[in-house]
C-alpha positions as CSV (number, residue, x, y, z in Angstrom):
1,X,0.0,-0.1,-0.1
2,X,1.3,3.5,-0.9
3,X,1.9,5.9,2.0
4,X,0.7,9.3,1.5
5,X,1.7,12.7,3.2
6,X,-1.7,14.3,3.7
7,X,-2.7,17.5,4.9
8,X,-6.4,17.9,6.4
9,X,-7.6,21.5,6.3
10,X,-10.9,23.1,6.3
11,X,-11.6,26.3,4.3
12,X,-10.7,28.7,4.3
13,X,-7.4,27.6,2.6
14,X,-4.9,30.2,3.6
15,X,-2.0,27.7,3.8
16,X,-1.9,27.1,0.1
17,X,-2.8,30.9,-0.9
18,X,0.1,32.6,1.0
19,X,3.1,31.1,-0.7
20,X,2.7,30.9,-4.6
21,X,6.6,30.5,-5.1
22,X,6.3,26.9,-5.7
23,X,5.7,26.0,-9.4
24,X,3.9,22.5,-8.2
25,X,2.7,21.0,-5.0
26,X,5.5,19.3,-3.0
27,X,3.5,16.6,-1.3
28,X,-0.2,14.9,-1.6
29,X,-2.6,17.2,-0.1
30,X,-6.2,16.4,1.2
31,X,-8.7,19.1,1.9
32,X,-12.1,18.6,3.4
33,X,-14.7,21.4,2.3
34,X,-17.5,21.5,4.6
35,X,-21.0,21.7,3.4
36,X,-22.5,25.0,2.1
37,X,-26.0,25.3,1.5
38,X,-25.9,29.0,0.4
39,X,-23.7,27.7,-2.6
40,X,-25.8,24.6,-3.4
41,X,-24.2,21.7,-1.7
42,X,-25.8,20.3,1.7
43,X,-23.0,17.8,2.0
44,X,-19.2,18.1,2.4
45,X,-16.7,16.8,-0.1
46,X,-13.1,15.8,-0.3
47,X,-10.5,17.4,-2.6
48,X,-7.3,15.5,-3.2
49,X,-4.2,17.5,-4.6
50,X,-1.4,14.9,-5.8
51,X,2.2,15.8,-5.4
52,X,3.5,17.3,-8.6
53,X,0.1,19.2,-9.5
54,X,1.2,22.2,-11.7
55,X,0.2,25.7,-10.6
56,X,-0.7,28.3,-12.9
57,X,-1.5,26.0,-15.9
58,X,-5.0,25.1,-16.9
59,X,-5.7,21.4,-16.4
60,X,-9.0,19.3,-15.7
61,X,-10.8,18.3,-12.4
62,X,-11.5,14.6,-12.0
63,X,-14.6,13.7,-10.1
64,X,-15.4,10.3,-8.9
65,X,-18.8,9.8,-7.0
66,X,-18.2,8.2,-3.5
67,X,-19.6,4.7,-2.9
68,X,-19.5,3.3,0.4
69,X,-20.6,-0.2,-0.4
70,X,-23.2,-0.2,2.3
71,X,-25.9,1.7,3.9
72,X,-25.4,3.6,7.2
73,X,-27.2,6.3,9.0
74,X,-23.5,7.4,10.4
75,X,-22.1,10.2,8.1
76,X,-18.8,9.4,9.4
77,X,-18.9,5.9,7.8
78,X,-19.5,7.6,4.6
79,X,-17.1,10.3,5.2
80,X,-14.2,7.8,5.9
81,X,-15.0,5.9,2.9
82,X,-14.7,8.9,0.9
83,X,-11.5,9.9,2.2
84,X,-10.1,6.4,1.7
85,X,-11.3,6.8,-2.0
86,X,-9.9,10.0,-2.5
87,X,-6.4,9.3,-1.1
88,X,-5.8,5.6,-1.3
89,X,-8.2,3.2,-2.8
90,X,-9.7,3.9,-5.9
91,X,-9.0,4.1,-9.8
92,X,-9.7,7.8,-9.5
93,X,-6.7,8.0,-7.0
94,X,-4.6,6.2,-9.4
95,X,-5.6,8.6,-12.3
96,X,-5.1,11.6,-10.0
97,X,-1.6,10.6,-9.1
98,X,-0.5,9.7,-12.1
99,X,-1.6,12.5,-14.2
100,X,-1.1,15.2,-11.5
101,X,-4.8,16.6,-11.7
102,X,-6.8,17.2,-8.5
103,X,-9.5,14.7,-7.3
104,X,-13.2,15.7,-6.0
105,X,-15.0,13.1,-4.1
106,X,-18.3,14.1,-2.7
107,X,-19.4,12.9,0.8
108,X,-23.0,11.6,0.0
109,X,-24.9,9.8,2.5
110,X,-26.6,6.6,1.8
111,X,-29.1,6.4,4.7
112,X,-30.0,2.9,6.3
113,X,-33.0,4.6,7.6
114,X,-34.2,4.6,3.6
115,X,-32.7,1.6,2.3
116,X,-34.4,1.9,-1.2
117,X,-32.9,5.5,-1.9
118,X,-29.7,4.2,-3.6
119,X,-27.9,7.8,-3.6
120,X,-24.3,6.5,-4.6
121,X,-25.9,5.1,-7.9
122,X,-28.3,8.1,-8.5
123,X,-31.5,5.8,-9.0
124,X,-34.9,7.1,-9.5
125,X,-35.7,7.5,-5.8
126,X,-32.9,9.8,-5.4
127,X,-34.3,12.2,-8.1
128,X,-37.6,12.6,-6.2
129,X,-35.9,13.1,-3.0
130,X,-36.9,16.3,-0.9
131,X,-34.5,15.6,2.3
132,X,-32.2,18.5,2.3
133,X,-28.9,16.1,2.4
134,X,-30.5,13.7,-0.3
135,X,-32.1,15.9,-2.8
136,X,-30.5,16.3,-6.4
137,X,-27.5,15.0,-5.8
138,X,-26.4,15.7,-9.4
139,X,-27.0,19.4,-8.9
140,X,-25.2,19.4,-5.5
141,X,-22.3,17.8,-7.1
142,X,-22.3,20.6,-9.9
143,X,-22.4,23.0,-7.1
144,X,-19.3,21.4,-5.3
145,X,-17.3,21.3,-8.6
146,X,-17.9,25.0,-9.0
147,X,-16.9,25.5,-5.4
148,X,-13.9,23.5,-6.1
149,X,-12.8,25.6,-8.9
150,X,-12.7,28.7,-6.7
151,X,-10.7,26.8,-4.0
152,X,-8.3,25.4,-6.4
153,X,-7.9,28.8,-7.8
154,X,-7.0,29.9,-4.4
155,X,-4.3,27.2,-4.3
156,X,-2.9,28.5,-7.8
157,X,-4.4,25.6,-9.7
158,X,-6.4,26.7,-12.8
159,X,-9.2,24.4,-13.8
160,X,-11.4,24.2,-16.9
161,X,-15.2,24.4,-16.7
162,X,-15.5,21.0,-18.1
163,X,-14.4,18.1,-15.9
164,X,-13.4,14.4,-15.9
165,X,-15.5,11.8,-14.2
166,X,-14.8,8.2,-13.2
167,X,-16.5,5.5,-11.4
168,X,-16.7,1.8,-10.6
169,X,-19.7,-0.2,-9.4
170,X,-22.1,2.1,-8.0
171,X,-20.3,5.1,-8.7
172,X,-20.1,4.1,-12.3
173,X,-23.7,3.9,-12.6
174,X,-23.9,7.3,-10.9
175,X,-21.5,8.6,-13.6
176,X,-23.4,6.9,-16.6
177,X,-26.7,8.7,-15.4
178,X,-25.2,12.0,-14.9
179,X,-23.7,12.1,-18.3
180,X,-27.3,11.7,-19.7
181,X,-28.7,14.5,-17.4
182,X,-25.6,17.0,-17.7
183,X,-23.8,15.9,-20.9
184,X,-22.7,19.6,-21.5
185,X,-20.5,19.4,-18.2
186,X,-18.3,16.6,-18.7
187,X,-15.2,16.4,-20.9
188,X,-14.6,12.6,-20.8
189,X,-15.8,9.6,-18.3
190,X,-14.4,6.2,-17.4
191,X,-16.6,3.7,-15.9
192,X,-16.4,0.0,-14.9
193,X,-18.4,-2.8,-13.2
194,X,-21.8,-1.3,-14.0
195,X,-23.6,-4.7,-13.7
196,X,-23.9,-5.1,-17.4
197,X,-26.3,-2.5,-17.4
198,X,-26.4,1.0,-19.2
199,X,-28.8,3.8,-19.3
200,X,-29.9,4.0,-23.0
201,X,-30.7,6.8,-25.2
202,X,-34.3,5.2,-26.0
203,X,-37.7,6.2,-24.9
204,X,-38.8,2.8,-25.8
205,X,-37.2,-0.5,-26.5
206,X,-38.6,-3.7,-27.8
207,X,-42.0,-2.2,-27.0
208,X,-41.1,-1.4,-23.3
209,X,-41.3,2.0,-21.9
210,X,-37.7,3.0,-20.7
211,X,-38.4,5.7,-18.1
212,X,-35.4,7.1,-16.0
213,X,-33.0,5.5,-15.2
214,X,-33.3,3.0,-17.5
215,X,-33.7,5.5,-20.4
216,X,-35.2,8.9,-21.4
217,X,-39.0,8.4,-21.6
218,X,-39.8,10.8,-19.1
219,X,-36.7,12.6,-19.1
220,X,-38.2,15.9,-19.9
221,X,-40.9,15.6,-17.5
222,X,-38.3,14.8,-14.6
223,X,-35.6,17.4,-15.5
224,X,-37.8,20.0,-17.3
225,X,-35.4,19.7,-20.2
226,X,-35.0,17.7,-23.4
227,X,-32.0,15.1,-23.0
228,X,-29.1,16.4,-25.3
229,X,-28.2,13.1,-26.9
230,X,-25.8,14.7,-29.7
231,X,-23.7,16.1,-26.9
232,X,-24.0,12.8,-25.1
233,X,-22.7,11.0,-28.0
234,X,-19.7,13.2,-28.5
235,X,-18.1,12.4,-24.8
236,X,-15.2,10.0,-25.1
237,X,-15.8,7.4,-22.7
238,X,-13.9,4.3,-21.6
239,X,-16.2,1.7,-20.2
240,X,-15.2,-1.9,-19.0
241,X,-16.2,-5.2,-17.1
242,X,-14.7,-8.1,-16.0
243,X,-15.5,-11.3,-18.0
244,X,-16.2,-13.0,-14.4
245,X,-18.2,-10.1,-13.0
246,X,-21.3,-11.5,-11.7
247,X,-22.2,-8.7,-9.5
248,X,-25.9,-8.0,-10.2
249,X,-27.6,-5.3,-8.7
250,X,-30.5,-5.4,-10.9
251,X,-31.8,-8.2,-8.9
252,X,-32.0,-6.0,-5.8
253,X,-34.9,-3.7,-4.5
254,X,-32.6,-0.8,-3.4
255,X,-31.2,-0.6,-6.9
256,X,-34.1,-1.2,-9.0
257,X,-37.9,-1.6,-8.6
258,X,-40.1,-4.5,-9.9
259,X,-41.0,-2.6,-13.0
260,X,-37.3,-1.5,-13.8
261,X,-36.1,-5.0,-13.0
262,X,-38.8,-6.8,-15.2
263,X,-37.9,-4.4,-18.2
264,X,-34.3,-5.0,-17.8
265,X,-34.5,-8.8,-17.5
266,X,-37.0,-9.1,-20.3
267,X,-35.3,-6.7,-23.0
268,X,-31.6,-6.7,-22.1
269,X,-30.9,-10.0,-20.4
270,X,-31.4,-11.6,-17.0
271,X,-27.6,-11.8,-16.3
272,X,-24.8,-9.4,-16.0
273,X,-22.6,-10.6,-19.2
274,X,-25.7,-11.0,-21.4
275,X,-26.6,-7.3,-20.9
276,X,-23.0,-6.3,-21.1
277,X,-23.0,-7.4,-24.8
278,X,-26.6,-6.1,-25.4
279,X,-25.7,-2.8,-24.1
280,X,-22.3,-2.5,-26.1
281,X,-24.3,-3.3,-29.3
282,X,-26.8,-0.6,-28.7
283,X,-24.2,2.0,-27.7
284,X,-21.9,1.2,-30.8
285,X,-25.2,1.2,-33.0
286,X,-26.1,4.5,-31.5
287,X,-22.7,6.0,-32.4
288,X,-22.0,6.7,-28.6
289,X,-18.1,7.7,-28.5
290,X,-17.2,4.6,-26.0
291,X,-14.3,2.5,-26.1
292,X,-15.4,-0.7,-24.6
293,X,-13.2,-3.4,-22.8
294,X,-13.7,-6.7,-21.3
295,X,-10.8,-8.1,-19.1
296,X,-10.3,-11.8,-18.9
297,X,-9.9,-13.5,-15.4
298,X,-11.4,-10.2,-13.6
299,X,-14.7,-10.3,-11.6
300,X,-16.1,-7.2,-9.8
301,X,-12.9,-5.7,-9.1
302,X,-10.1,-3.4,-10.6
303,X,-6.5,-4.5,-11.3
304,X,-3.3,-2.7,-11.9
305,X,-3.8,-2.9,-15.7
306,X,-7.3,-1.5,-15.5
307,X,-5.8,1.4,-13.7
308,X,-3.3,2.1,-16.3
309,X,-5.4,1.5,-19.1
310,X,-7.9,4.1,-17.7
311,X,-5.2,6.5,-16.9
312,X,-3.8,6.2,-20.3
313,X,-7.6,7.0,-21.5
314,X,-7.6,10.2,-19.6
315,X,-4.0,11.1,-20.7
316,X,-5.3,11.2,-24.2
317,X,-8.0,13.6,-23.1
318,X,-5.8,15.6,-21.4
319,X,-3.6,16.1,-24.3
320,X,-6.2,17.1,-26.5
């Protein structure tokens, strides 16, 4: 396990802004930004700035939604998980460290008291939530990113308006759905371990209505805007699965309701690998700009090879 020299700070960030002499960060730094309702985010978030991040040069912010992997009414559980994701245990941290770009990880709760509200996957229940902490997490994330631009600017790091997104498992599902809702915000995205199921650019498929989060049938009604499929199709994406991955969230109530589950099973397939093949074919036919990759002898996990390939993908986007 790599060791990090981490600096835990709360805004305001006087430490970083007072000494602009250095041209790059000399050590890995972790910043906890407290929730700020007046600025549009009701939850805190984490910023990781890797050693070697250049100052006074435009770069991209990498965003990886948090994924605790379980429900808990303790916000500290989700905070610890988000910090670990940002600083140690994630594909996102590897990308951030390899490319010397900052990483943002939100600290979104996933309450045990509301087990069907799968916040970390941005499911349908989340979109209709009215609880202050849980409502419109996609908009809260955008507000965090806007705030992070100001925070990083104070640190001497200049950030483009568009950003990179990365995710694995539930956070990949969050990312996939976020791209459909806000395609104009994202420069490029990588996702892995999505249960073989991707959101489709259809209102109907095989005579079945595909409502959010399966498709865009009720998109305008929910989000009060038309889906921008043209922009979505232009976003460079790297989507991958392990050939032995059988992690199937589709069959569980916290991820999908009965209507959604029956729709997926009857149209895309009732097992992960069958859906994975069908979704690939659909995305290719619809000319969505995705590089698909299936990894042999890999289940529902990532490897050093995956980390390297995803970093290479983002490096190409960074150089464009």
